[in-house]
C-alpha positions in Angstrom: 12.2 -15.9 9.9 12.3 -12.4 8.1 9.4 -10.4 8.9 8.3 -7.6 6.9 6.1 -4.5 7.7 3.8 -2.8 5.0 1.9 -0.2 6.8 0.2 1.0 3.5 0.1 -2.3 1.4 -1.7 -2.1 -2.0 -2.6 -3.8 -5.2 0.1 -3.0 -7.7 -1.5 -2.8 -11.4 1.1 -2.6 -14.3 -0.4 -1.5 -17.4 1.5 -1.8 -20.7 0.5 0.7 -23.5 2.0 1.7 -26.8 2.6 5.5 -26.9 0.8 6.9 -23.9 -0.9 9.9 -24.6 -2.1 12.1 -21.7 -5.9 13.4 -21.9 -6.5 10.6 -24.5 -8.1 7.2 -24.4 -5.2 4.7 -24.0 -5.8 1.1 -24.9 -3.9 -1.3 -22.6 -2.1 -4.0 -24.3 -1.6 -6.0 -21.1 -1.8 -5.8 -17.4 -0.7 -7.6 -14.3 -2.0 -7.4 -10.7 0.4 -8.1 -7.5 0.4 -7.7 -4.0 2.4 -4.3 -3.6 3.6 -1.7 -1.0 7.4 -1.7 -0.3 7.5 -4.0 2.3 5.8 -6.5 0.2 8.2 -5.9 -2.6 10.8 -7.1 0.1 9.0 -10.2 1.1 8.5 -11.6 -2.4 12.3 -11.5 -3.3 13.2 -12.9 0.3 10.9 -15.6 -0.2 12.0 -16.5 -4.0 15.6 -16.8 -2.6 14.3 -19.5 -0.2 13.8 -17.8 3.3 10.7 -18.1 5.5 8.9 -14.8 5.2 5.9 -13.4 7.4 4.2 -10.1 6.1 2.5 -7.9 8.5 1.0 -4.4 8.2 -2.6 -3.2 7.5 -5.0 -4.5 4.9 -8.9 -3.7 4.5 -11.8 -5.0 2.6 -12.2 -7.1 -0.4 -8.9 -5.6 -1.7 -7.0 -6.6 1.6 -8.4 -10.1 1.1 -6.9 -10.1 -2.6 -3.6 -9.0 -1.2 -3.5 -12.0 1.3 -4.5 -14.5 -1.4 -2.1 -13.3 -3.9 0.8 -13.8 -1.6 0.2 -17.5 -1.0 1.5 -18.7 -4.2 5.1 -17.1 -3.0 4.8 -19.2 0.3 4.8 -15.8 2.3 2.5 -16.4 5.4 0.2 -13.1 6.1 -0.3 -11.8 9.6 -1.8 -8.5 8.6 -4.0 -6.2 10.9 -7.4 -5.9 9.4 -9.7 -3.0 9.0 -12.9 -2.2 7.4 -11.8 0.3 4.7 -10.7 -1.0 1.3 -6.8 -1.2 0.7 -5.4 0.9 -2.0 -4.4 0.3 -5.6 -1.0 1.8 -7.1 -0.8 1.9 -11.1 2.3 1.8 -13.1 1.9 2.7 -16.7 4.8 1.4 -19.0 4.9 3.1 -22.3 6.4 0.3 -24.7 7.3 2.8 -27.2 8.8 5.7 -25.3 10.1 3.4 -22.6 8.7 5.8 -19.9 7.1 4.8 -16.7 4.1 6.8 -15.0 2.8 6.1 -11.6 -0.4 6.7 -9.7 -0.3 6.0 -6.2 -3.6 5.9 -4.0 -3.2 7.4 -0.5 -5.4 4.5 0.9 -7.3 4.5 4.2 -7.1 6.5 7.4 -5.9 4.8 10.6 -6.8 5.8 14.3 -4.4 5.8 17.2 -6.6 3.1 18.4 -5.9 1.0 15.3 -2.3 1.4 15.6 -2.2 0.5 19.3 -3.9 -2.8 18.2 -1.3 -3.5 15.5 1.5 -2.8 18.0 0.1 -5.5 20.2 0.2 -8.2 17.3 3.6 -6.8 16.0 5.2 -7.6 19.6 4.2 -11.2 19.2 5.4 -11.6 15.8 8.8 -10.1 16.4 9.4 -12.9 19.0 9.9 -15.3 16.1 11.7 -13.1 13.7 15.6 -12.9 13.1 15.1 -9.9 10.9 12.4 -7.3 10.7 12.2 -5.2 7.4 9.9 -2.1 7.6 9.5 0.0 4.6 7.4 2.6 2.7 4.8 5.2 3.5 2.4 5.1 6.4 -1.4 5.4 6.0 -3.2 8.7 6.8 -4.0 9.4 10.6 -0.2 8.2 11.6 2.5 10.6 12.3 6.2 10.7 11.9 6.6 8.6 14.8 5.1 5.5 13.5 8.2 3.8 12.7 10.1 5.0 15.5 7.8 3.3 17.7 7.9 0.0 15.8 11.7 0.1 15.5 11.9 0.5 19.4 9.7 -2.7 19.9 12.2 -4.6 17.7 15.3 -3.1 19.5 13.7 -3.9 22.8 13.3 -7.6 21.8 17.1 -7.8 20.9 16.4 -8.0 17.1 17.8 -6.8 14.1 15.7 -4.1 12.1 15.9 -2.5 8.8 14.0 0.7 8.1 13.6 1.9 4.6 11.5 5.2 4.4 11.9 8.8 3.8 11.0 12.4 5.0 9.6 13.0 8.6 9.3 9.0 9.1 13.0 8.5 8.4 14.1 11.4 10.4 12.3 10.1 13.5 12.9 6.6 12.7 16.6 6.7 13.1 16.1 8.3 16.6 15.3 4.8 17.7 18.6 3.4 16.1 17.6 0.9 13.7 20.3 -1.7 12.6 20.2 -0.6 8.7 18.8 2.1 6.6 19.0 2.8 3.0 18.9 6.2 2.1 19.3 7.8 -1.2 21.3 11.0 -1.8 18.4 13.5 -1.3 17.6 11.6 2.1 21.2 11.6 3.2 21.4 15.2 2.6 18.1 16.0 4.7 19.4 13.6 7.5 22.8 15.6 7.8 22.4 18.8 6.1 25.6 18.2 3.9 25.8 19.0 0.3 27.0 15.5 -0.7 28.2 16.6 -4.1 30.9 14.0 -4.5 31.5 10.4 -3.0 33.7 11.6 -0.3 31.1 14.0 1.0 28.5 11.2 0.8 30.7 8.9 2.9 31.2 11.3 5.7 27.8 12.0 5.8 26.9 8.3 6.1 29.6 7.9 8.7 27.9 10.7 10.8 24.8 8.9 10.8 26.6 5.7 11.7 28.2 7.3 14.6 24.8 8.3 15.8 23.8 4.8 16.4 22.8 3.3 12.9 24.9 0.2 12.5 24.9 0.3 8.8 24.1 2.9 6.4 23.6 1.8 2.9 23.5 4.5 0.3 21.8 4.2 -3.1 23.8 5.8 -5.9 21.5 5.0 -8.9 23.3 3.9 -11.8 26.8 4.2 -9.9 25.8 1.3 -7.5 25.6 1.7 -3.7 27.8 2.2 -0.6 27.7 0.7 2.7 29.1 2.2 6.0 29.5 0.0 9.1 31.8 -1.3 11.6 33.7 -3.6 9.1 34.3 -0.6 6.9 33.2 1.3 3.9 32.5 -0.7 0.8 31.3 0.4 -2.5 29.2 -1.8 -5.0 29.7 -1.3 -8.8 26.9 -3.4 -10.8 27.6 -4.4 -14.5 25.4 -3.0 -17.2 22.3 -4.9 -17.5 19.2 -4.8 -19.8 16.8 -3.5 -17.4 12.9 -4.0 -17.9 11.4 -2.7 -14.9 13.2 -0.8 -12.3 10.1 -0.1 -9.9 10.9 -2.0 -6.6 14.6 -2.7 -7.2 15.5 -0.7 -4.1 13.2 -3.1 -2.0 14.7 -6.1 -3.6 18.0 -4.7 -2.4 16.4 -4.5 1.2 15.6 -8.1 0.7 19.2 -8.8 -0.1 20.1 -7.0 3.0 17.7 -8.7 5.4 18.9 -12.3 4.0 22.5 -11.4 4.6 21.9 -10.2 8.0 19.7 -13.2 8.9 22.3 -15.5 8.0 25.3 -13.6 9.6 27.3 -12.6 6.4 29.8 -10.1 6.5 28.8 -6.5 5.2 31.0 -7.0 1.8 29.0 -10.4 1.1 25.7 -8.9 2.3 26.2 -5.8 -0.1 27.3 -8.1 -2.9 23.9 -10.2 -2.4 21.9 -7.3 -2.2 23.3 -5.6 -5.3 22.9 -8.8 -7.4 19.3 -9.5 -6.3 18.3 -5.7 -6.9 19.9 -6.0 -10.6 18.5 -9.3 -11.2 14.8 -7.7 -10.3 15.4 -5.0 -12.7 15.8 -7.6 -15.5 12.1 -8.9 -15.0 8.8 -7.2 -15.8 7.2 -8.1 -12.6 7.8 -5.9 -9.7 9.3 -7.3 -6.7 10.4 -10.4 -8.5 13.6 -12.2 -9.6 15.0 -15.2 -11.2 17.6 -17.0 -9.2 19.5 -18.0 -12.3 19.9 -14.1 -13.3 20.9 -13.5 -9.6 23.6 -16.4 -9.4 25.0 -15.1 -12.9 25.4 -11.4 -11.8 26.7 -12.2 -8.2 30.5 -13.1 -9.3 30.3 -9.8 -11.4 29.4 -7.5 -8.8 32.7 -5.7 -7.9 33.2 -4.6 -4.3 35.5 -1.9 -3.5 36.8 -1.3 0.1 37.3 2.5 0.3 38.0 2.5 4.2 
């Protein structure tokens, strides 16, 4: 079972408009509503692939009930900690004429230390049945930078595999608990190491330094240039073929789903990176966030070039 953690779950609303104008009335041509937050954008692709997935984190109010109900068609089991306040919404506006995305991300509710301790108790029980735990995204107001560090420690103490995908202070503090895998982008790896990372060799050296500090696998997003993965098995680079991208929101989360699947199945780092890259690219080909079609992924899989760099 893959357990995903979304501490700041949301309803993701995607509006498609023609020629979006700031400061004017914009008519929405079409809209979709899906359960969102980075952890849930990991849950959905993992479930589509066929994994057993349980989603946890915080939800609240009527919006929280909607999030749980909307996960049922994906076959995802909900095991959230409930609070009284309403869960947030996040809006993604797609300009059909100019092919530009604009996002509005609500901050969500405020949690207390008592709320978080209650969640930790629930989380300890859920971890017992998990093969891989993937925790992603921001945290609600009221929690400090150690929130993920505490959760990573719970997973590590249980002897389980844990992926941490976050940023800023949460990432900086989170890696002190030595998660199994992190996926920083170049800005984040600069923050963690203080290195300039102006070329691929600098990036590799920075990733190796984090790996030496206790993180088993350091995967680095290179944007259109693919991604890197540094681990005990070596250094690998994934080069993805050009695709007709429709919606790139959540593609990084789809990649995390691929890593979680590979780690849960005991695949090599090379094959895990290949699968993660193929799922991420397939997700970019579809309008719905956190969604891909298996046929797209299967066509892309043999076209992903994996280079061994060390």
